[in-house]
C-alpha positions in Angstrom: 4.4 11.2 -12.9 5.2 10.6 -9.5 8.4 12.1 -9.0 8.9 15.6 -7.4 11.2 18.0 -10.0 14.2 19.6 -6.5 14.7 22.8 -9.1 10.6 23.1 -9.8 8.5 24.9 -7.0 6.9 22.4 -4.9 3.3 23.7 -5.3 3.6 22.7 -9.5 5.0 19.5 -8.7 2.8 18.5 -6.3 -0.6 19.3 -8.6 1.1 18.1 -11.5 1.7 14.4 -9.6 -1.6 14.6 -8.4 -3.3 15.4 -12.0 -1.2 12.9 -13.8 -1.9 9.8 -11.6 -6.0 11.2 -11.8 -5.6 11.3 -15.7 -3.6 7.9 -15.8 -6.6 6.0 -13.4 -9.2 7.3 -15.7 -7.2 6.4 -18.6 -6.9 2.9 -17.6 -11.0 2.8 -16.7 -11.8 4.0 -20.2 -9.6 0.8 -21.7 -12.9 -1.6 -22.9 -10.1 -4.2 -22.9 -9.1 -4.3 -19.8 -9.5 -7.2 -17.1 -11.5 -6.4 -14.3 -9.5 -8.3 -11.3 -6.4 -5.8 -13.3 -8.2 -2.5 -13.1 -9.2 -3.2 -10.0 -5.9 -3.6 -8.4 -4.3 -1.1 -10.6 -6.9 1.5 -9.2 -6.5 0.7 -5.9 -3.3 1.4 -6.2 -3.7 4.7 -8.0 -5.3 5.5 -5.0 -2.6 4.4 -2.3 -0.3 6.7 -4.3 -2.7 9.7 -4.5 -2.8 9.1 -0.8 0.5 9.1 -0.1 1.0 12.1 -2.4 -1.2 14.0 0.0 0.0 12.6 3.6 3.6 13.8 2.0 2.4 17.5 1.6 0.0 17.3 4.6 1.6 19.6 6.4 0.9 22.5 3.7 -2.6 21.3 2.1 -5.6 22.8 3.8 -7.4 20.5 1.9 -5.7 17.2 2.9 -8.9 15.7 5.3 -11.1 16.3 2.6 -9.4 14.6 -0.4 -7.7 12.1 1.8 -11.5 11.1 2.8 -12.4 10.9 -0.7 -10.0 8.8 -2.4 -10.8 6.5 0.3 -13.9 6.4 0.1 -13.8 5.6 -3.7 -10.3 3.1 -2.8 -13.2 1.6 -0.5 -16.0 0.5 -3.4 -13.2 -2.0 -4.5 -12.1 -3.4 -1.4 -14.5 -6.5 -1.5 -13.8 -6.9 -5.1 -10.1 -8.2 -4.4 -11.4 -10.6 -1.6 -11.0 -13.5 -3.8 -8.4 -13.5 -5.6 -6.6 -12.5 -2.7 -7.8 -15.6 -0.6 -6.3 -17.8 -3.8 -3.1 -16.3 -3.8 -2.4 -16.3 -0.4 -3.2 -20.2 -0.7 -0.8 -20.9 -3.0 2.0 -18.7 -1.7 1.3 -21.4 1.3 1.6 -24.0 -0.9 4.7 -22.7 -1.9 6.6 -23.4 1.7 4.5 -26.3 2.4 6.0 -29.7 1.8 3.0 -31.4 4.0 0.1 -29.8 2.8 0.7 -27.9 -0.7 -1.1 -29.8 -3.3 -4.3 -29.7 -0.4 -3.9 -26.1 -0.3 -3.2 -25.4 -4.2 -6.4 -27.8 -4.4 -8.4 -25.3 -2.0 -7.5 -22.0 -4.0 -9.0 -23.8 -7.3 -12.3 -24.3 -5.8 -12.7 -20.8 -4.1 -15.4 -18.9 -5.8 -14.0 -16.3 -8.9 -14.6 -12.8 -9.3 -17.4 -12.4 -10.8 -16.6 -9.1 -14.0 -20.3 -8.5 -13.6 -19.9 -7.2 -9.9 -16.5 -5.6 -10.9 -17.7 -3.6 -13.5 -20.0 -2.0 -11.8 -18.1 -1.4 -8.9 -15.1 0.1 -11.4 -18.1 2.4 -13.0 -19.1 3.9 -9.0 -15.2 4.3 -8.4 -14.7 6.5 -12.3 -17.5 8.6 -10.9 -16.0 9.1 -7.7 -12.5 9.7 -8.9 -13.9 12.3 -11.5 -15.4 14.2 -8.5 -11.5 14.2 -7.4 -9.6 15.1 -10.5 -12.3 17.8 -11.0 -11.0 19.7 -8.3 -7.5 18.8 -8.6 -6.1 22.0 -10.7 -7.5 24.0 -7.7 -4.8 22.3 -5.1 -2.4 24.4 -3.2 0.0 24.2 -0.8 0.7 27.0 1.7 4.1 27.4 0.9 6.5 26.2 -2.3 9.1 25.3 0.5 10.5 22.2 0.6 9.6 21.9 4.3 6.4 21.6 3.1 7.2 17.8 1.7 9.7 16.8 4.8 7.8 17.4 7.5 5.2 14.7 5.9 8.0 12.7 5.4 9.0 12.7 9.1 5.4 12.2 10.3 5.1 8.8 8.2 8.7 7.6 9.3 8.4 8.4 12.8 4.8 5.6 12.5 6.4 3.3 11.0 9.5 3.3 13.4 6.5 3.8 16.3 4.4 0.6 14.8 7.5 -1.3 14.6 8.3 -1.5 17.9 4.5 -1.9 18.9 4.0 -4.8 16.5 7.6 -6.6 18.0 5.9 -6.4 22.2 2.3 -6.8 20.8 2.7 -9.4 17.8 -1.1 -8.2 17.5 -2.3 -8.7 14.1 -3.5 -5.2 13.7 -0.7 -3.6 14.7 1.2 -5.1 12.1 -1.7 -4.2 9.9 -0.9 -0.4 10.9 2.6 -1.1 10.2 2.1 -1.9 7.1 0.3 0.8 5.7 3.1 3.3 7.3 5.2 1.0 5.3 4.2 1.6 2.1 3.6 5.1 2.8 6.9 5.9 3.5 8.2 4.0 0.1 5.7 6.3 -1.7 7.4 9.4 0.2 11.1 7.9 -0.9 9.9 7.2 -4.6 7.9 10.9 -4.8 11.4 12.5 -3.1 14.2 10.4 -5.2 15.3 12.4 -7.5 16.9 14.6 -4.9 19.6 11.5 -4.9 18.3 8.8 -6.6 21.3 6.4 -6.5 21.2 6.1 -2.6 17.3 6.5 -2.3 16.7 3.8 -5.1 18.6 1.2 -2.4 16.5 2.5 0.7 13.1 2.0 -1.9 14.1 -1.7 -2.7 14.3 -2.2 1.4 11.2 -0.3 1.6 9.3 -2.5 -1.1 10.7 -5.5 0.5 9.4 -5.3 4.0 6.0 -3.9 2.8 5.9 -7.2 0.6 6.8 -9.1 3.8 4.4 -7.1 5.7 1.6 -7.7 3.3 2.0 -11.2 3.4 1.5 -11.5 6.7 -1.5 -9.3 6.4 -2.9 -12.1 3.8 -2.3 -14.6 6.0 -4.1 -13.2 8.8 -7.0 -13.0 7.2 -7.2 -16.0 5.8 -7.1 -17.4 8.6 -9.9 -15.6 10.5 -12.1 -16.4 6.9 -11.3 -19.9 7.4 -12.5 -19.5 11.0 -15.6 -17.5 10.3 -16.2 -19.4 7.0 -15.0 -23.4 7.4 -17.3 -24.4 4.8 -15.7 -22.4 2.1 -12.7 -24.3 2.8 -13.5 -28.0 2.3 -13.5 -30.7 5.6 -12.2 -31.0 8.6 -8.7 -31.7 7.6 -8.8 -29.2 4.4 -9.2 -26.7 7.4 -6.6 -28.1 9.6 -4.1 -28.3 6.6 -5.0 -24.3 5.9 -4.4 -23.1 9.5 -1.2 -25.3 10.5 0.4 -24.0 7.3 -0.3 -20.3 8.4 0.6 -21.0 11.9 3.9 -22.4 10.5 4.6 -19.7 8.1 3.2 -16.7 10.4 6.8 -16.5 12.6 9.2 -16.7 9.8 7.5 -13.4 8.3 7.8 -11.8 11.7 11.3 -12.3 11.7 12.3 -11.3 8.5 9.7 -8.5 8.8 11.6 -7.4 12.0 15.3 -7.6 10.5 14.4 -5.5 7.9 11.9 -3.0 10.1 15.5 -2.7 12.3 17.7 -1.6 9.0 15.0 0.0 7.4 14.0 2.3 11.1 17.4 2.3 12.7 17.7 6.4 12.4 16.1 8.8 14.8 13.5 11.0 12.6 15.0 13.9 12.9 18.1 12.6 11.3 16.1 11.3 8.4 14.3 14.7 7.7 17.7 16.0 8.1 19.2 13.7 5.6 16.4 14.3 3.2 16.3 18.0 3.1 19.7 18.1 2.7 19.9 15.8 -0.6 17.2 18.0 -1.7 19.0 21.0 -0.8 21.8 20.0 -3.1 19.9 18.6 -6.2 18.5 22.3 -6.4 
């Protein structure tokens, strides 16, 4: 469950959603036949969704800083386990858009070191322990108000961040700003998803657009990480011609990604934050 019900108290919904996500995450980790790669990806995704929930209710959740830090720490235990797979996936994605270097890029991807299940299993066990601590506290979580203001304020804050970071990214073209814009966009998507029952038909369309932008910015981030890794550890990618193929393909692909991201962003972040907050509040009040 990852939806608030406008007809139910916000405080109870907040706890129910959190417990549902935590219980599902722990149940997934208990699957003995689960593939380590899939578990790492699913576990990191659960943490992001939980942190999105906390950000939405931030204005009324006094333990936000403690619990957000706990979930960030848990996710960090798994972050490096995704590196090899992400590099491989990014090389293959790059190959699909390269006429000149496609075969070479796929060969480089195949030769990258594989993810070791032993290492992953150990980190997943640590992650489980960290998540259990959060789960033990979650039944006691409470908000300071049952009013929808508790959620609308968080929506407005994240939307405002995304809007500002879009403009900052367009001015600076700095990879770090694009990465921050991506995180704000993903959180805005989580917030739409959490509030979607208030106006499902309209918000389904909004969510699809935000998800497309988040995916686009995710590809941008992965390409930047690949470029940095090729500069830092070129021997991992092969000889001089291999490195040139990787770097040239990235430099050709990034401008297309950025143009598409800004085209989407100007539509998604066209409204002022106050107007977005008023619109969602009207959806919520009508649905109650």
